[in-house]
Residue, then its C-alpha position, 0 to 999 in steps of 0.5 A: m500500500k502507498d504511504d499517506y503522502i502519496i494518497h493525499s497527493m492523489v486527492e490533491m491532483e484529483e487522480l480518480d482512477d488511481l485513488r479508486k485503485e488504492i481504495e480497492s486495495g484497502i487504503d484507510v480512507e480516514v487517514v489524516h495527513g498535514g492536518l486534513s483527512l482525505l475527505q477534508h483534503a478533497l473539499d479543500v481542493e474542490i473549494a479552491g476550484i470554486r474560488a478560481g471560478n471552475g464551478s462546483h463538483v464533488d468527484v473525489t468527495a463522492l468517491l471517498l464518501s462511497a468508500g466509507a469516509d465519514p463526513f461527520r467525523k471531527v478531525g484535523r487541525e481545526n477539529q471540524s467535520a467535513l460537513e462543517m468545513a463544506e458549510e463554512e467554506g460555501h461548498w453547498l454541493a458537498a454539504a448537500l451530499f453529506r446531509a443526504w448521506g447522513q439520512r440514508p437508512a442504516 
């Protein structure tokens, strides 16, 4: 398995196919590196794209969520959840996805 830095780099570069393969090989989707979980890192990248005028998308976020990343888990340097981060930074699409994920049947 790859180390945390390489997995986070895949998130940073939005390398969906490579990240999917690592998920299928059993990486820990809750790993924290540099004060961010993978899900928070995906949000950070997506938010930067929104601010740059590239519009909203949740490709990496959705992939990590589908692999079991928890948007309500408080972690990282800010001790906040991915949902709180999305709401605070105005990433409405991710926040809506997280809320819907939280309402699914157990």
